[in-house]
MIBA-256647 format. One record per residue (C-alpha): y, z, x; residue in three letters; residue number from 1. Coordinates in nm, 2 decimals. Each point is the difference from the previous one (the first is absolute). Layout:
! MIBA-256647
REC     c2     c3     c1 res   n
REC      Y      Z      X Ala NUM
...
***
This chain:
! MIBA-256647
REC     c2     c3     c1 res   n
REC   7.62   2.52   7.31 Met   1
REC  -0.09   0.21   0.31 Thr   2
REC  -0.10   0.36  -0.09 Ser   3
REC   0.04   0.30   0.28 Leu   4
REC  -0.35   0.00   0.00 Gln   5
REC   0.02  -0.40   0.10 Asp   6
REC   0.23   0.13   0.32 Leu   7
REC  -0.13   0.13   0.37 Ser   8
REC  -0.04   0.42   0.11 Pro   9
REC   0.26  -0.04   0.21 Asn  10
REC   0.25  -0.21  -0.26 Ser  11
REC   0.31   0.18  -0.03 Arg  12
REC   0.04   0.23  -0.34 Ile  13
REC   0.33   0.17  -0.12 Trp  14
REC  -0.04   0.22  -0.29 Ile  15
REC   0.27   0.10  -0.27 Tyr  16
REC   0.01   0.28  -0.17 Gln  17
REC   0.09   0.03  -0.37 Gly  18
REC   0.23   0.32  -0.06 Ser  19
REC  -0.19  -0.04  -0.33 Arg  20
REC  -0.31  -0.20  -0.19 Glu  21
REC   0.09  -0.30  -0.16 Phe  22
REC  -0.13  -0.10  -0.33 Thr  23
REC  -0.30  -0.28  -0.06 Ser  24
REC   0.34  -0.27  -0.08 Glu  25
REC   0.18   0.10   0.35 Glu  26
REC  -0.28  -0.06   0.20 Ala  27
REC  -0.12  -0.28  -0.19 Phe  28
REC   0.31  -0.18   0.10 Arg  29
REC   0.09   0.18   0.35 Ile  30
REC  -0.40  -0.15   0.05 Asn  31
REC   0.12  -0.35  -0.12 Arg  32
REC   0.32   0.03   0.24 Leu  33
REC  -0.17   0.14   0.32 Ala  34
REC  -0.22  -0.30  -0.02 Ala  35
REC   0.29  -0.23  -0.11 Glu  36
REC   0.18   0.17   0.37 Phe  37
REC  -0.27  -0.03   0.26 Val  38
REC  -0.15  -0.38  -0.17 Thr  39
REC   0.37  -0.06   0.12 Asn  40
REC   0.03   0.24   0.28 Trp  41
REC   0.04  -0.19   0.34 Asp  42
REC   0.04  -0.01   0.40 Ser  43
REC   0.28  -0.20   0.15 His  44
REC  -0.10  -0.28  -0.29 Gly  45
REC  -0.41   0.08   0.02 Thr  46
REC  -0.20   0.14  -0.28 Arg  47
REC  -0.13   0.34   0.10 Leu  48
REC  -0.40   0.14  -0.15 Lys  49
REC   0.20   0.31  -0.14 Ala  50
REC  -0.17   0.18  -0.35 Ala  51
REC   0.22   0.26  -0.18 Ala  52
REC  -0.13   0.22  -0.22 Glu  53
REC   0.08   0.30  -0.25 Ile  54
REC  -0.24   0.31   0.00 Tyr  55
REC  -0.05   0.30  -0.26 Phe  56
REC   0.33  -0.18  -0.15 Asn  57
REC   0.18   0.21   0.29 Arg  58
REC  -0.02  -0.18   0.27 Phe  59
REC   0.09  -0.31   0.12 Ile  60
REC  -0.21  -0.15   0.26 Ile  61
REC   0.12  -0.31   0.27 Ile  62
REC  -0.18  -0.17   0.24 Gly  63
REC  -0.03  -0.20   0.25 Val  64
REC  -0.18  -0.23   0.22 Asp  65
REC   0.23  -0.01   0.29 Asp  66
REC  -0.25  -0.12   0.32 Lys  67
REC   0.00  -0.36  -0.15 Gln  68
REC   0.34  -0.04  -0.09 Val  69
REC   0.26   0.25   0.23 Ala  70
REC   0.22   0.24  -0.22 Leu  71
REC   0.36  -0.01   0.01 Gly  72
REC   0.27   0.21  -0.05 Gly  73
REC   0.13  -0.24  -0.28 Cys  74
REC  -0.33   0.02  -0.16 Ser  75
REC  -0.02   0.37   0.01 Ile  76
REC   0.38  -0.02  -0.17 Asp  77
REC  -0.14  -0.22  -0.28 Ser  78
REC  -0.24   0.27  -0.04 Ser  79
REC   0.24   0.33  -0.06 Val  80
REC   0.19  -0.22  -0.21 Ala  81
REC  -0.26  -0.04  -0.23 Phe  82
REC  -0.08   0.34   0.05 Ile  83
REC   0.41   0.08  -0.13 Lys  84
REC  -0.05  -0.21  -0.27 Lys  85
REC  -0.26   0.13  -0.19 Ile  86
REC   0.12   0.37   0.01 Glu  87
REC   0.38  -0.17  -0.08 Asn  88
REC  -0.22  -0.19  -0.33 Asp  89
REC  -0.26   0.29  -0.07 Phe  90
REC   0.26   0.33   0.06 Asn  91
REC  -0.29   0.14   0.23 Val  92
REC   0.11   0.11   0.34 Asp  93
REC  -0.35  -0.19   0.25 Leu  94
REC   0.23   0.07   0.36 Leu  95
REC   0.00   0.40  -0.02 Asp  96
REC  -0.19   0.14   0.27 Arg  97
REC   0.04   0.35  -0.06 Met  98
REC  -0.21  -0.01  -0.34 Leu  99
REC  -0.38   0.04   0.09 Val 100
REC  -0.32  -0.08  -0.23 Ala 101
REC  -0.23   0.13  -0.11 Tyr 102
REC  -0.30   0.09  -0.19 Arg 103
REC  -0.10   0.25  -0.25 Asp 104
REC  -0.24   0.10  -0.25 Glu 105
REC  -0.02  -0.42  -0.05 Gly 106
REC   0.41  -0.08   0.02 Lys 107
REC   0.21  -0.10   0.26 Ile 108
REC   0.29   0.26   0.04 Lys 109
REC   0.30  -0.04   0.20 Thr 110
REC   0.26   0.30   0.27 Cys 111
REC   0.21  -0.07   0.21 Lys 112
REC  -0.12   0.15   0.35 Leu 113
REC   0.16   0.28   0.04 Pro 114
REC  -0.18   0.11  -0.36 Gln 115
REC  -0.32  -0.03   0.22 Ile 116
REC   0.02   0.38   0.10 Thr 117
REC   0.10   0.16  -0.33 Gln 118
REC  -0.30  -0.20  -0.19 Leu 119
REC  -0.21   0.14   0.25 Leu 120
REC   0.07   0.35  -0.02 Glu 121
REC   0.02  -0.09  -0.31 Asn 122
REC  -0.40  -0.09  -0.01 Ser 123
REC   0.10  -0.31  -0.18 Glu 124
REC  -0.11  -0.18   0.27 Ile 125
REC  -0.24   0.10   0.28 Thr 126
REC  -0.09  -0.22   0.36 Glu 127
REC  -0.21  -0.15  -0.21 Asn 128
REC   0.20  -0.12  -0.27 Thr 129
REC   0.00  -0.41   0.08 Val 130
REC   0.36  -0.19   0.11 Ile 131
REC   0.06  -0.33   0.07 Phe 132
REC   0.05  -0.06   0.34 Asn 133
REC   0.29  -0.34  -0.09 Asn 134
REC   0.05   0.02   0.32 Leu 135
REC  -0.29  -0.15   0.14 Val 136
REC   0.07  -0.39   0.16 Ser 137
REC  -0.25  -0.19  -0.03 Thr 138
REC  -0.31  -0.11  -0.21 Lys 139
REC  -0.25   0.16   0.18 Lys 140
REC   0.17   0.32  -0.03 Asp 141
REC   0.08  -0.07  -0.34 Trp 142
REC  -0.36   0.04  -0.08 Glu 143
REC  -0.13   0.23   0.18 Asp 144
REC   0.35   0.25   0.01 Lys 145
REC   0.24  -0.04  -0.31 Trp 146
REC  -0.22   0.29  -0.18 Gln 147
REC  -0.03   0.30   0.23 Ile 148
REC  -0.04   0.33  -0.10 Ala 149
REC   0.37   0.20   0.09 Leu 150
REC  -0.18   0.23   0.32 Lys 151
REC  -0.04  -0.44   0.19 Asp 152
REC   0.41  -0.01  -0.08 Ser 153
REC   0.21   0.00   0.20 Trp 154
REC   0.25   0.14  -0.31 Ile 155
REC  -0.19   0.39   0.16 Leu 156
REC   0.13  -0.02   0.33 Gln 157
REC   0.33  -0.02  -0.05 Gly 158
REC  -0.11   0.29  -0.28 Val 159
REC  -0.15   0.20   0.21 Asn 160
***
């Protein structure tokens, strides 16, 4: 089975952040479903070189090397349909782009984007707090720019 590490640096990446942490059993089941999905994922009848993995029991990351096979709109639609099925089956929101995940004393916490200002004012987080930049779109950026300091993210640009 292909892993994210097997994909080229320019492979496309989508990160779906859970509104809550998955239990160990849920993560195991989602991993099995994701492996089945990417194993059968195709574009115009041609299998894609793709991988899906769960990180920190909270993020589902799907990657595809679209240099070998062009990714069609129907292929992207099928991946979103897969994520919506996971949402429904596991009662978790994976498509809320207003939810920000950050590290706090070794744990991953979440808040709504507008709450960032209040968390900063209350010193619950700082500009050095590590956040998860789920907007990265390539494997290389995922490896280099997924976990970054809040001050290095796009988030503070809209807050200050």
